[in-house]
C-alpha positions as CSV (number, residue, x, y, z in Angstrom):
1,M,-6.0,-34.8,48.0
2,A,-2.5,-35.0,46.3
3,G,-1.9,-32.5,43.5
4,R,-4.7,-30.2,44.5
5,P,-3.6,-26.5,44.7
6,P,-3.5,-25.0,48.2
7,L,-6.3,-22.7,49.1
8,P,-6.2,-19.7,51.4
9,E,-6.3,-21.0,55.0
10,S,-8.3,-18.1,56.4
11,D,-10.5,-15.2,55.5
12,D,-7.6,-12.8,56.3
13,E,-5.4,-14.6,53.8
14,L,-8.1,-14.5,51.2
15,R,-8.7,-10.8,51.7
16,E,-4.9,-10.2,51.5
17,F,-4.8,-12.1,48.2
18,L,-7.7,-10.1,46.8
19,D,-6.3,-6.8,48.0
20,D,-2.9,-7.5,46.4
21,A,-4.4,-8.7,43.1
22,T,-3.1,-6.7,40.1
23,V,-6.6,-6.6,38.5
24,G,-9.1,-4.1,39.8
25,L,-11.7,-5.8,41.9
26,R,-14.9,-4.4,43.6
27,V,-18.1,-5.7,45.2
28,V,-21.2,-3.8,44.2
29,S,-24.7,-4.0,45.7
30,P,-27.7,-4.9,43.5
31,E,-28.6,-1.2,43.4
32,G,-25.1,-0.3,42.1
33,R,-23.4,1.0,45.3
34,I,-19.7,0.1,45.6
35,L,-19.3,-1.9,48.8
36,W,-15.6,-2.8,48.6
37,A,-12.6,-2.2,46.2
38,N,-9.1,-3.5,46.2
39,R,-5.9,-1.4,45.9
40,A,-5.6,-2.0,42.1
41,E,-9.2,-0.7,41.6
42,L,-8.5,2.4,43.8
43,D,-5.2,3.0,41.8
44,L,-7.1,2.7,38.6
45,V,-9.8,5.3,39.5
46,G,-7.4,7.5,41.5
47,Y,-9.6,7.8,44.6
48,A,-9.0,6.9,48.2
49,G,-11.2,4.2,49.7
50,N,-13.4,6.6,51.6
51,E,-13.9,8.7,48.4
52,Y,-14.9,5.6,46.4
53,I,-16.8,3.2,48.6
54,G,-20.5,4.0,48.9
55,H,-20.7,5.8,45.6
56,H,-22.8,4.6,42.7
57,L,-21.2,2.7,39.8
58,D,-22.8,5.1,37.3
59,E,-20.7,8.0,38.7
60,F,-17.5,6.5,37.2
61,L,-18.6,5.1,33.9
62,V,-18.5,7.6,31.0
63,E,-21.2,6.0,28.7
64,P,-24.7,6.9,29.9
65,G,-26.7,3.8,30.7
66,A,-23.6,1.5,31.0
67,A,-24.1,0.9,34.7
68,A,-27.8,0.2,34.3
69,D,-27.0,-2.3,31.5
70,L,-24.4,-4.1,33.6
71,L,-26.7,-4.2,36.7
72,G,-29.6,-5.4,34.6
73,R,-27.7,-8.3,33.1
74,L,-26.3,-9.3,36.5
75,S,-29.8,-9.2,38.0
76,R,-30.8,-11.7,35.4
77,A,-28.0,-14.0,36.6
78,E,-26.0,-13.4,33.3
79,R,-22.3,-13.5,33.3
80,V,-20.6,-10.4,31.9
81,E,-17.4,-11.0,30.0
82,S,-15.0,-8.4,28.4
83,Y,-17.6,-5.6,28.6
84,Q,-15.8,-2.6,27.0
85,A,-16.4,0.7,28.7
86,R,-14.7,4.0,29.6
87,L,-13.8,4.9,33.2
88,R,-13.5,8.4,34.4
89,R,-10.7,8.9,37.0
90,K,-10.6,11.5,39.8
91,D,-8.3,13.8,37.7
92,G,-10.8,13.8,34.9
93,S,-8.7,11.5,32.6
94,I,-10.4,8.6,30.8
95,R,-9.3,5.0,30.9
96,H,-10.5,2.3,28.5
97,V,-11.4,-0.8,30.5
98,L,-12.8,-4.3,30.1
99,I,-15.3,-5.5,32.7
100,D,-15.9,-9.0,33.8
101,A,-18.7,-9.6,36.4
102,S,-20.9,-12.2,38.0
103,A,-23.7,-12.0,40.6
104,L,-23.8,-13.8,43.9
105,Y,-27.2,-15.3,44.8
106,R,-28.2,-16.9,48.1
107,D,-31.5,-18.7,48.2
108,G,-32.5,-17.0,45.0
109,V,-31.8,-13.6,46.3
110,F,-29.4,-11.2,44.5
111,V,-26.8,-10.4,47.2
112,H,-24.1,-8.5,45.3
113,S,-21.9,-8.5,42.2
114,R,-18.2,-9.3,41.9
115,I,-16.7,-7.0,39.2
116,A,-13.2,-7.3,37.8
117,T,-11.8,-4.3,35.8
118,R,-8.8,-4.5,33.4
119,D,-7.2,-1.3,32.0
120,I,-6.7,-1.7,28.3
121,T,-5.8,1.9,27.5
122,A,-2.2,1.3,26.6
123,F,-3.2,-1.7,24.5
124,L,-5.7,0.4,22.5
125,E,-3.2,3.2,22.0
126,K,-0.7,0.7,20.6
127,E,-3.4,-0.8,18.4
128,Q,-4.4,2.7,17.1
129,A,-0.7,3.5,16.5
130,A,-0.3,0.3,14.6
131,R,-3.5,1.0,12.5
132,H,-2.2,4.5,11.7
133,G,1.1,2.9,10.7
134,V,-0.6,0.6,8.3
135,E,-2.6,3.5,6.9
136,E,0.5,5.6,6.6
137,T,2.3,2.7,4.8
138,S,-0.6,2.5,2.4
139,R,-0.5,6.2,1.8
140,L,3.2,6.1,1.2
141,K,2.8,3.2,-1.2
142,D,0.3,5.2,-3.2
143,E,2.5,8.3,-3.2
144,F,5.5,6.1,-4.2
145,L,3.6,4.7,-7.2
146,A,2.6,8.3,-8.2
147,L,6.3,9.3,-7.9
148,L,7.4,6.3,-9.9
149,S,4.8,7.1,-12.6
150,H,6.1,10.7,-12.8
151,E,9.7,9.6,-13.0
152,L,9.0,7.1,-15.7
153,R,6.8,9.4,-17.8
154,S,9.5,11.9,-18.9
155,P,12.0,9.4,-20.3
156,L,9.3,7.1,-21.7
157,G,7.6,10.1,-23.3
158,A,10.8,11.2,-24.9
159,I,11.4,7.8,-26.3
160,L,7.9,7.5,-27.8
161,V,8.0,11.0,-29.3
162,W,11.3,10.6,-31.0
163,L,10.6,7.1,-32.1
164,G,7.4,8.4,-33.8
165,L,9.5,11.1,-35.5
166,L,12.0,8.5,-36.7
167,Q,9.2,6.4,-38.2
168,R,8.0,9.2,-40.4
169,D,11.3,9.1,-42.4
170,G,11.3,12.9,-42.7
171,L,14.4,13.6,-40.6
172,D,17.8,14.5,-42.1
173,P,20.9,12.6,-40.9
174,D,21.7,15.1,-38.2
175,E,18.2,15.1,-36.9
176,R,18.2,11.3,-36.9
177,D,21.5,11.2,-34.9
178,R,20.0,13.7,-32.4
179,A,16.9,11.6,-32.1
180,L,18.8,8.4,-31.5
181,G,21.0,10.2,-28.9
182,I,17.9,11.4,-27.0
183,I,16.4,7.9,-27.1
184,E,19.6,6.4,-25.8
185,R,19.9,8.9,-23.0
186,S,16.3,8.4,-22.0
187,A,16.7,4.7,-22.0
188,R,19.7,5.1,-19.7
189,T,17.6,7.2,-17.4
190,L,15.1,4.4,-17.3
191,E,17.9,2.0,-16.6
192,R,19.0,4.1,-13.6
193,I,15.5,4.3,-12.2
194,I,15.2,0.6,-12.4
195,E,18.5,0.2,-10.7
196,D,17.2,2.4,-7.9
197,L,14.3,0.1,-7.5
198,L,16.4,-3.0,-7.5
199,H,18.6,-1.6,-4.8
200,A,15.8,-0.9,-2.3
201,S,17.6,-3.0,0.3
202,R,20.7,-0.8,-0.1
203,I,18.5,2.3,0.2
204,A,17.1,1.0,3.5
205,A,20.5,0.2,4.8
206,G,22.3,3.4,4.1
207,G,20.6,5.5,1.5
208,L,21.3,6.2,-2.2
209,M,24.6,7.9,-2.3
210,L,25.0,11.1,-4.3
211,I,28.3,11.1,-6.2
212,P,29.4,14.8,-6.5
213,Q,31.9,15.5,-9.2
214,L,33.0,18.4,-11.4
215,V,30.4,18.6,-14.1
216,D,29.5,21.0,-16.9
217,L,26.0,22.1,-15.8
218,R,25.2,23.3,-19.3
219,S,25.6,19.8,-20.7
220,V,23.4,18.4,-17.9
221,V,20.7,20.9,-18.7
222,Q,21.1,20.3,-22.4
223,V,20.3,16.6,-21.9
224,A,17.2,17.5,-19.9
225,V,16.1,20.1,-22.6
226,D,16.7,17.6,-25.4
227,A,14.5,15.0,-23.7
228,A,11.7,17.5,-23.0
229,S,11.7,19.1,-26.4
230,G,9.6,16.3,-27.8
231,D,6.9,16.8,-25.3
232,A,7.0,20.5,-25.9
233,A,6.7,20.1,-29.6
234,M,3.7,17.7,-29.2
235,K,1.9,20.3,-27.2
236,G,2.8,23.1,-29.6
237,L,5.1,24.9,-27.2
238,E,8.3,26.8,-28.0
239,L,11.1,25.6,-25.8
240,T,14.1,27.9,-26.0
241,W,17.6,27.2,-24.7
242,P,20.2,29.6,-25.9
243,P,23.8,28.2,-26.4
244,G,26.6,29.3,-24.2
245,E,30.0,28.4,-22.7
246,P,30.4,25.5,-20.3
247,I,29.8,26.3,-16.6
248,W,31.4,23.9,-14.2
249,V,29.9,23.0,-10.8
250,M,30.2,20.3,-8.2
251,G,27.2,18.0,-8.3
252,D,25.8,14.6,-9.1
253,P,25.0,14.9,-12.9
254,G,22.4,12.2,-12.9
255,R,20.4,13.6,-10.0
256,L,20.8,17.2,-11.3
257,Q,19.4,16.0,-14.7
258,Q,16.4,14.3,-13.0
259,A,15.7,17.5,-11.0
260,V,15.8,19.7,-14.1
261,S,13.8,17.2,-16.1
262,N,11.0,17.2,-13.4
263,L,11.0,21.0,-13.5
264,L,10.8,21.2,-17.3
265,S,8.1,18.5,-17.2
266,N,5.9,20.7,-14.9
267,A,6.6,23.8,-16.9
268,I,5.4,22.1,-20.1
269,K,2.4,20.5,-18.3
270,F,1.1,23.8,-17.0
271,T,1.8,26.0,-20.0
272,P,-1.1,26.2,-22.5
273,P,-0.6,25.2,-26.1
274,G,1.1,27.9,-28.1
275,G,3.0,29.1,-25.1
276,K,6.7,29.4,-24.5
277,V,9.2,27.9,-22.0
278,N,12.6,29.5,-21.7
279,V,15.6,27.8,-20.0
280,S,18.7,29.9,-19.3
281,L,22.0,29.4,-17.6
282,D,24.5,32.1,-16.8
283,R,27.1,33.2,-14.1
284,F,26.1,35.5,-11.3
285,D,28.4,36.4,-8.3
286,H,30.6,33.3,-8.6
287,N,27.5,31.1,-9.0
288,A,25.9,29.3,-11.9
289,R,22.3,30.6,-12.2
290,L,19.7,28.3,-13.8
291,R,16.4,29.9,-14.7
292,V,13.2,28.4,-16.0
293,A,10.4,30.8,-17.1
294,D,7.2,30.1,-19.0
295,T,4.0,31.9,-20.2
296,G,1.7,29.7,-18.1
297,E,-0.9,31.1,-15.8
298,G,0.7,33.5,-13.3
299,H,0.6,32.8,-9.6
300,D,1.3,34.6,-6.5
301,A,5.0,33.9,-5.9
302,L,4.7,33.2,-2.1
303,K,1.8,30.8,-2.6
304,L,3.4,28.9,-5.3
305,M,6.7,28.6,-3.4
306,I,4.7,27.2,-0.5
307,A,3.0,24.7,-2.8
308,V,6.3,23.7,-4.3
309,G,7.8,23.4,-0.8
310,A,5.0,21.2,0.3
311,A,5.5,19.0,-2.7
312,A,9.2,18.7,-1.9
313,D,8.4,17.8,1.7
314,D,6.0,15.1,0.4
315,A,8.8,13.8,-1.8
316,Q,11.0,13.7,1.3
317,R,8.5,11.7,3.3
318,Q,7.5,9.3,0.5
319,I,10.3,6.8,1.2
320,D,12.2,7.9,4.3
321,L,14.7,5.0,4.3
322,G,17.9,7.1,4.8
323,G,17.9,7.8,1.0
324,R,15.2,8.7,-1.5
325,P,15.1,6.9,-4.8
326,L,13.8,7.9,-8.2
327,G,15.2,11.4,-8.0
328,A,13.2,12.3,-4.9
329,R,16.4,13.3,-3.1
330,S,17.7,15.5,-5.9
331,W,14.2,17.1,-6.4
332,H,13.9,17.8,-2.7
333,D,17.5,19.2,-2.3
334,F,17.2,21.1,-5.5
335,I,13.9,22.8,-4.6
336,R,14.4,23.4,-0.9
337,H,17.9,24.7,-1.1
338,P,18.1,28.3,0.2
339,A,19.5,29.5,-3.2
340,W,16.4,28.3,-5.0
341,R,14.0,31.2,-5.3
342,W,11.9,33.5,-7.5
343,C,14.2,35.7,-9.5
344,R,11.5,38.4,-9.2
345,P,7.7,38.5,-8.5
346,R,5.7,36.2,-10.8
347,S,3.6,38.0,-13.4
348,S,1.1,36.9,-15.9
349,A,1.7,36.0,-19.6
350,A,-0.1,39.2,-20.5
351,D,2.8,41.2,-19.1
352,H,5.2,39.5,-21.4
353,P,3.5,39.1,-24.8
354,E,6.8,38.4,-26.4
355,G,7.3,35.3,-24.3
356,P,9.7,34.5,-21.5
357,T,13.3,35.5,-21.7
358,S,16.3,35.2,-19.4
359,A,15.0,38.3,-17.6
360,S,11.5,36.9,-17.3
361,P,10.1,35.9,-13.9
362,G,10.5,32.3,-13.0
363,F,12.3,29.8,-10.8
364,C,16.0,30.4,-10.2
365,R,18.6,28.2,-8.7
366,D,22.2,29.3,-8.0
367,L,24.9,26.7,-7.7
368,P,28.4,27.5,-6.5
369,V,31.1,27.6,-9.2
370,P,34.4,26.1,-7.9
371,A,37.2,28.6,-7.8
Protein backbone atom coordinates (compact mmCIF):
# COMPACT_ATOMS: atom_id res chain seq x y z
CA MET A 1 0.00 0.00 0.00
CA ALA A 2 1.29 3.45 -0.96
CA GLY A 3 2.70 5.49 1.95
CA ARG A 4 3.25 2.48 4.17
CA PRO A 5 6.75 2.41 5.75
CA PRO A 6 8.96 -0.43 4.51
CA LEU A 7 9.45 -3.40 6.84
CA PRO A 8 12.51 -5.62 7.16
CA GLU A 9 12.43 -8.09 4.30
CA SER A 10 14.02 -10.97 6.21
CA ASP A 11 14.74 -12.26 9.69
CA ASP A 12 18.40 -11.43 9.18
CA GLU A 13 17.58 -7.83 8.39
CA LEU A 14 15.32 -7.63 11.46
CA ARG A 15 18.03 -9.14 13.67
CA GLU A 16 20.58 -6.67 12.29
CA PHE A 17 18.16 -3.82 13.02
CA LEU A 18 17.71 -4.99 16.62
CA ASP A 19 21.43 -5.62 17.13
CA ASP A 20 22.30 -2.11 15.94
CA ALA A 21 19.60 -0.34 17.95
CA THR A 22 20.97 2.33 20.31
CA VAL A 23 18.62 1.22 23.10
CA GLY A 24 19.50 -1.84 25.15
CA LEU A 25 17.28 -4.78 24.19
CA ARG A 26 17.05 -8.27 25.68
CA VAL A 27 14.76 -11.26 25.62
CA VAL A 28 14.11 -12.90 28.98
CA SER A 29 12.47 -16.24 29.77
CA PRO A 30 9.41 -16.39 32.07
CA GLU A 31 11.76 -17.57 34.84
CA GLY A 32 14.02 -14.53 34.37
CA ARG A 33 16.90 -16.04 32.38
CA ILE A 34 18.42 -13.78 29.74
CA LEU A 35 18.02 -15.47 26.34
CA TRP A 36 19.38 -12.76 24.03
CA ALA A 37 20.81 -9.23 24.24
CA ASN A 38 21.83 -6.70 21.61
CA ARG A 39 25.13 -4.81 21.49
CA ALA A 40 23.77 -1.72 23.24
CA GLU A 41 22.63 -3.87 26.17
CA LEU A 42 26.00 -5.61 26.40
CA ASP A 43 27.79 -2.24 26.27
CA LEU A 44 25.53 -0.98 29.04
CA VAL A 45 26.30 -3.84 31.43
CA GLY A 46 29.93 -4.21 30.31
CA TYR A 47 29.75 -7.97 29.77
CA ALA A 48 30.50 -10.11 26.75
CA GLY A 49 27.61 -12.10 25.31
CA ASN A 50 28.74 -15.43 26.80
CA GLU A 51 29.10 -13.75 30.24
CA TYR A 52 25.61 -12.30 30.13
CA ILE A 53 23.37 -14.71 28.25
CA GLY A 54 21.92 -17.43 30.49
CA HIS A 55 22.21 -15.47 33.72
CA HIS A 56 19.23 -14.41 35.77
CA LEU A 57 17.91 -10.87 35.53
CA ASP A 58 18.13 -10.52 39.30
CA GLU A 59 21.96 -10.73 39.18
CA PHE A 60 22.19 -7.32 37.51
CA LEU A 61 19.51 -5.29 39.27
CA VAL A 62 20.60 -3.56 42.47
CA GLU A 63 17.23 -3.29 44.21
CA PRO A 64 16.22 -6.57 45.91
CA GLY A 65 12.97 -7.87 44.48
CA ALA A 66 13.06 -5.65 41.39
CA ALA A 67 13.41 -8.64 39.02
CA ALA A 68 10.62 -10.53 40.77
CA ASP A 69 8.37 -7.45 40.54
CA LEU A 70 9.03 -7.05 36.83
CA LEU A 71 8.53 -10.72 36.05
CA GLY A 72 5.37 -10.85 38.14
CA ARG A 73 3.80 -7.95 36.28
CA LEU A 74 4.78 -9.45 32.92
CA SER A 75 3.32 -12.84 33.89
CA ARG A 76 0.02 -11.04 34.44
CA ALA A 77 0.26 -9.65 30.89
CA GLU A 78 0.87 -6.13 32.19
CA ARG A 79 2.95 -3.68 30.19
CA VAL A 80 5.86 -2.14 32.06
CA GLU A 81 6.66 1.46 31.17
CA SER A 82 9.49 3.65 32.50
CA TYR A 83 10.25 1.37 35.41
CA GLN A 84 13.11 3.06 37.27
CA ALA A 85 15.87 0.79 38.54
CA ARG A 86 19.60 0.62 39.09
CA LEU A 87 21.80 -1.68 37.04
CA ARG A 88 25.12 -3.05 38.28
CA ARG A 89 27.83 -3.22 35.61
CA LYS A 90 30.66 -5.73 35.42
CA ASP A 91 33.13 -3.18 36.82
CA GLY A 92 30.88 -2.64 39.86
CA SER A 93 29.62 0.80 38.83
CA ILE A 94 25.92 1.56 39.02
CA ARG A 95 23.81 2.95 36.18
CA HIS A 96 20.34 4.40 36.59
CA VAL A 97 17.98 3.00 33.96
CA LEU A 98 14.38 3.09 32.80
CA ILE A 99 12.89 -0.26 31.77
CA ASP A 100 10.06 -0.83 29.31
CA ALA A 101 8.85 -4.40 28.85
CA SER A 102 6.06 -6.51 27.45
CA ALA A 103 5.35 -10.24 27.39
CA LEU A 104 4.86 -12.47 24.35
CA TYR A 105 2.03 -14.98 24.71
CA ARG A 106 1.18 -17.80 22.29
CA ASP A 107 -2.06 -19.66 22.81
CA GLY A 108 -2.24 -18.21 26.31
CA VAL A 109 1.23 -19.41 27.22
CA PHE A 110 3.85 -16.95 28.48
CA VAL A 111 6.73 -17.49 26.02
CA HIS A 112 9.20 -14.71 26.91
CA SER A 113 9.55 -11.01 27.71
CA ARG A 114 10.94 -8.26 25.48
CA ILE A 115 12.76 -5.70 27.64
CA ALA A 116 14.18 -2.35 26.54
CA THR A 117 16.61 -0.51 28.83
CA ARG A 118 17.46 3.21 28.66
CA ASP A 119 20.43 4.63 30.54
CA ILE A 120 19.36 7.85 32.32
CA THR A 121 22.41 8.25 34.56
CA ALA A 122 23.70 11.36 32.80
CA PHE A 123 20.23 12.90 32.82
CA LEU A 124 19.83 12.33 36.55
CA GLU A 125 23.27 13.77 37.24
CA LYS A 126 22.35 16.91 35.30
CA GLU A 127 19.03 17.09 37.13
CA GLN A 128 20.79 16.75 40.47
CA ALA A 129 23.33 19.41 39.52
CA ALA A 130 20.50 21.73 38.49
CA ARG A 131 18.70 21.08 41.79
CA HIS A 132 21.87 21.81 43.72
CA GLY A 133 22.25 24.98 41.65
CA VAL A 134 18.76 26.10 42.64
CA GLU A 135 19.46 25.31 46.30
CA GLU A 136 22.77 27.18 46.13
CA THR A 137 21.05 30.15 44.52
CA SER A 138 18.48 30.15 47.31
CA ARG A 139 21.23 29.97 49.92
CA LEU A 140 23.14 32.80 48.28
CA LYS A 141 19.96 34.87 48.19
CA ASP A 142 19.49 34.38 51.93
CA GLU A 143 23.11 35.25 52.61
CA PHE A 144 22.85 38.29 50.37
CA LEU A 145 19.82 39.53 52.31
CA ALA A 146 21.71 38.98 55.56
CA LEU A 147 24.68 40.90 54.15
CA LEU A 148 22.40 43.69 52.96
CA SER A 149 20.81 43.89 56.40
CA HIS A 150 24.24 44.11 58.01
CA GLU A 151 25.41 46.83 55.61
CA LEU A 152 22.25 48.89 56.08
CA ARG A 153 22.20 48.54 59.85
CA SER A 154 25.28 50.65 60.62
CA PRO A 155 24.36 53.82 58.69
CA LEU A 156 20.67 53.53 59.57
CA GLY A 157 21.54 53.03 63.24
CA ALA A 158 23.79 56.07 63.21
CA ILE A 159 21.07 58.21 61.62
CA LEU A 160 18.43 57.11 64.13
CA VAL A 161 20.70 57.56 67.15
CA TRP A 162 21.82 61.06 66.20
CA LEU A 163 18.33 62.11 65.14
CA GLY A 164 17.14 61.03 68.58
CA LEU A 165 19.82 63.15 70.23
CA LEU A 166 18.90 66.14 68.08
CA GLN A 167 15.27 65.82 69.07
CA ARG A 168 16.16 66.18 72.74
CA ASP A 169 17.32 69.79 72.18
CA GLY A 170 20.16 69.30 74.63
CA LEU A 171 23.06 69.66 72.23
CA ASP A 172 25.23 72.73 71.94
CA PRO A 173 25.89 74.17 68.44
CA ASP A 174 29.13 72.24 67.96
CA GLU A 175 27.46 68.96 68.91
CA ARG A 176 24.53 69.73 66.61
CA ASP A 177 26.91 70.36 63.72
CA ARG A 178 28.72 67.10 64.48
CA ALA A 179 25.43 65.21 64.62
CA LEU A 180 24.27 66.68 61.32
CA GLY A 181 27.60 65.80 59.72
CA ILE A 182 27.35 62.18 60.89
CA ILE A 183 23.76 61.96 59.64
CA GLU A 184 24.79 63.34 56.25
CA ARG A 185 27.72 60.94 55.90
CA SER A 186 25.55 57.99 56.94
CA ALA A 187 22.93 59.00 54.40
CA ARG A 188 25.60 59.15 51.71
CA THR A 189 26.73 55.67 52.73
CA LEU A 190 23.15 54.46 52.26
CA GLU A 191 23.09 56.18 48.89
CA ARG A 192 26.23 54.32 47.85
CA ILE A 193 24.80 50.99 48.94
CA ILE A 194 21.67 51.63 46.91
CA GLU A 195 23.79 52.59 43.92
CA ASP A 196 25.59 49.26 44.26
CA LEU A 197 22.24 47.48 44.14
CA LEU A 198 21.03 49.47 41.15
CA HIS A 199 24.20 48.64 39.27
CA ALA A 200 23.80 44.87 39.60
CA SER A 201 24.05 44.43 35.84
CA ARG A 202 27.36 46.29 35.83
CA ILE A 203 28.58 44.08 38.66
CA ALA A 204 27.72 40.95 36.65
CA ALA A 205 29.39 42.32 33.54
CA GLY A 206 32.70 43.38 35.02
CA GLY A 207 32.57 43.88 38.75
CA LEU A 208 32.41 46.85 41.00
CA MET A 209 35.59 48.78 40.44
CA LEU A 210 37.76 49.91 43.32
CA ILE A 211 39.05 53.43 42.82
CA PRO A 212 42.39 53.66 44.65
CA GLN A 213 43.60 57.13 45.44
CA LEU A 214 45.85 58.90 47.90
CA VAL A 215 43.70 59.20 51.02
CA ASP A 216 44.20 60.22 54.64
CA LEU A 217 43.46 56.98 56.45
CA ARG A 218 42.92 58.83 59.71
CA SER A 219 40.04 60.82 58.20
CA VAL A 220 38.52 57.63 56.82
CA VAL A 221 38.67 55.94 60.22
CA GLN A 222 37.32 59.12 61.85
CA VAL A 223 34.18 58.90 59.72
CA ALA A 224 33.66 55.26 60.72
CA VAL A 225 34.28 56.05 64.42
CA ASP A 226 31.86 58.98 64.34
CA ALA A 227 29.16 56.82 62.79
CA ALA A 228 29.74 54.03 65.36
CA SER A 229 29.90 56.32 68.39
CA GLY A 230 26.13 56.54 68.63
CA ASP A 231 25.73 52.75 68.82
CA ALA A 232 28.53 52.58 71.40
CA ALA A 233 26.89 55.24 73.55
CA MET A 234 23.50 53.53 73.37
CA LYS A 235 25.10 50.32 74.66
CA GLY A 236 27.06 52.10 77.37
CA LEU A 237 30.47 51.49 75.82
CA GLU A 238 33.45 53.80 75.85
CA LEU A 239 34.74 54.18 72.29
CA THR A 240 38.18 55.82 72.26
CA TRP A 241 39.97 57.19 69.23
CA PRO A 242 42.99 59.35 70.03
CA PRO A 243 43.79 62.25 67.68
CA GLY A 244 46.89 62.22 65.55
CA GLU A 245 48.56 63.41 62.40
CA PRO A 246 47.22 62.49 58.94
CA ILE A 247 48.56 59.23 57.54
CA TRP A 248 48.31 58.93 53.77
CA VAL A 249 47.80 55.59 52.01
CA MET A 250 46.63 54.38 48.60
CA GLY A 251 43.12 52.96 48.75
CA ASP A 252 39.43 53.36 47.95
CA PRO A 253 38.16 55.58 50.79
CA GLY A 254 34.56 54.39 50.54
CA ARG A 255 35.45 50.69 50.67
CA LEU A 256 37.95 51.24 53.47
CA GLN A 257 35.30 53.07 55.46
CA GLN A 258 32.84 50.22 54.96
CA ALA A 259 35.43 47.67 56.11
CA VAL A 260 36.32 49.66 59.24
CA SER A 261 32.62 50.29 59.97
CA ASN A 262 31.90 46.55 59.79
CA LEU A 263 34.79 45.82 62.15
CA LEU A 264 33.66 48.46 64.66
CA SER A 265 30.09 47.21 64.42
CA ASN A 266 31.21 43.71 65.39
CA ALA A 267 33.43 45.01 68.20
CA ILE A 268 30.50 46.96 69.65
CA LYS A 269 28.13 44.03 69.20
CA PHE A 270 30.31 41.56 71.11
CA THR A 271 31.54 43.87 73.86
CA PRO A 272 29.29 43.77 76.97
CA PRO A 273 27.74 46.98 78.35
CA GLY A 274 30.22 49.05 80.30
CA GLY A 275 33.14 47.80 78.21
CA LYS A 276 35.61 49.68 76.08
CA VAL A 277 36.56 49.70 72.41
CA ASN A 278 39.81 51.36 71.39
CA VAL A 279 40.74 52.29 67.83
CA SER A 280 44.28 53.43 67.10
CA LEU A 281 46.28 54.33 64.03
CA ASP A 282 50.02 54.84 63.85
CA ARG A 283 53.06 54.31 61.64
CA PHE A 284 55.13 51.13 61.80
CA ASP A 285 57.99 50.23 59.42
CA HIS A 286 56.74 52.39 56.54
CA ASN A 287 53.19 51.13 57.07
CA ALA A 288 50.04 52.60 58.54
CA ARG A 289 48.88 50.30 61.34
CA LEU A 290 45.20 50.27 62.24
CA ARG A 291 44.32 48.47 65.47
CA VAL A 292 40.92 47.70 67.03
CA ALA A 293 40.90 46.32 70.57
CA ASP A 294 38.03 45.77 73.00
CA THR A 295 37.22 44.31 76.41
CA GLY A 296 34.89 41.67 75.04
CA GLU A 297 35.15 37.98 75.81
CA GLY A 298 38.63 36.69 74.99
CA HIS A 299 39.03 34.01 72.34
CA ASP A 300 41.82 31.83 71.19
CA ALA A 301 43.55 33.87 68.49
CA LEU A 302 43.89 31.05 65.97
CA LYS A 303 40.28 29.93 66.32
CA LEU A 304 38.94 33.43 65.95
CA MET A 305 41.12 34.14 62.94
CA ILE A 306 39.78 30.95 61.34
CA ALA A 307 36.22 32.09 62.09
CA VAL A 308 36.85 35.52 60.62
CA GLY A 309 38.52 33.93 57.60
CA ALA A 310 35.49 31.69 57.06
CA ALA A 311 33.20 34.71 57.30
CA ALA A 312 35.33 36.53 54.75
CA ASP A 313 35.22 33.49 52.43
CA ASP A 314 31.41 33.49 52.75
CA ALA A 315 31.37 37.15 51.81
CA GLN A 316 33.44 36.27 48.74
CA ARG A 317 31.00 33.56 47.71
CA GLN A 318 27.82 35.49 48.39
CA ILE A 319 27.69 37.19 45.01
CA ASP A 320 30.48 35.93 42.82
CA LEU A 321 29.71 38.11 39.82
CA GLY A 322 33.20 39.35 39.12
CA GLY A 323 32.69 41.99 41.81
CA ARG A 324 31.12 41.95 45.25
CA PRO A 325 28.72 44.75 46.16
CA LEU A 326 27.78 46.21 49.52
CA GLY A 327 31.31 46.29 50.84
CA ALA A 328 31.84 42.53 50.53
CA ARG A 329 34.93 43.05 48.39
CA SER A 330 36.47 45.58 50.80
CA TRP A 331 35.62 43.40 53.81
CA HIS A 332 37.10 40.30 52.18
CA ASP A 333 40.25 42.04 50.94
CA PHE A 334 40.68 43.89 54.22
CA ILE A 335 40.37 40.80 56.42
CA ARG A 336 42.16 38.22 54.27
CA HIS A 337 45.15 40.39 53.34
CA PRO A 338 48.38 38.82 54.71
CA ALA A 339 49.11 42.00 56.67
CA TRP A 340 45.86 41.66 58.66
CA ARG A 341 46.65 39.74 61.84
CA TRP A 342 46.62 39.58 65.60
CA CYS A 343 49.07 42.10 67.05
CA ARG A 344 49.74 39.62 69.87
CA PRO A 345 47.79 36.71 71.45
CA ARG A 346 44.28 37.60 72.52
CA SER A 347 43.71 37.82 76.28
CA SER A 348 40.62 38.26 78.39
CA ALA A 349 39.25 41.51 79.75
CA ALA A 350 40.48 40.49 83.22
CA ASP A 351 44.07 40.88 82.00
CA HIS A 352 43.40 44.51 81.13
CA PRO A 353 41.12 45.96 83.82
CA GLU A 354 42.04 49.46 82.71
CA GLY A 355 40.56 48.76 79.29
CA PRO A 356 42.11 48.38 75.84
CA THR A 357 44.86 50.67 74.68
CA SER A 358 46.97 50.96 71.56
CA ALA A 359 49.12 48.19 73.04
CA SER A 360 46.21 45.91 73.86
CA PRO A 361 45.67 42.72 71.89
CA GLY A 362 43.32 43.03 68.96
CA PHE A 363 43.07 43.03 65.18
CA CYS A 364 45.83 44.87 63.32
CA ARG A 365 45.99 45.83 59.67
CA ASP A 366 49.10 47.33 58.07
CA LEU A 367 48.69 49.42 54.91
CA PRO A 368 51.70 50.59 52.89
CA VAL A 369 52.46 54.30 53.13
CA PRO A 370 53.55 55.78 49.78
CA ALA A 371 57.11 57.03 49.77
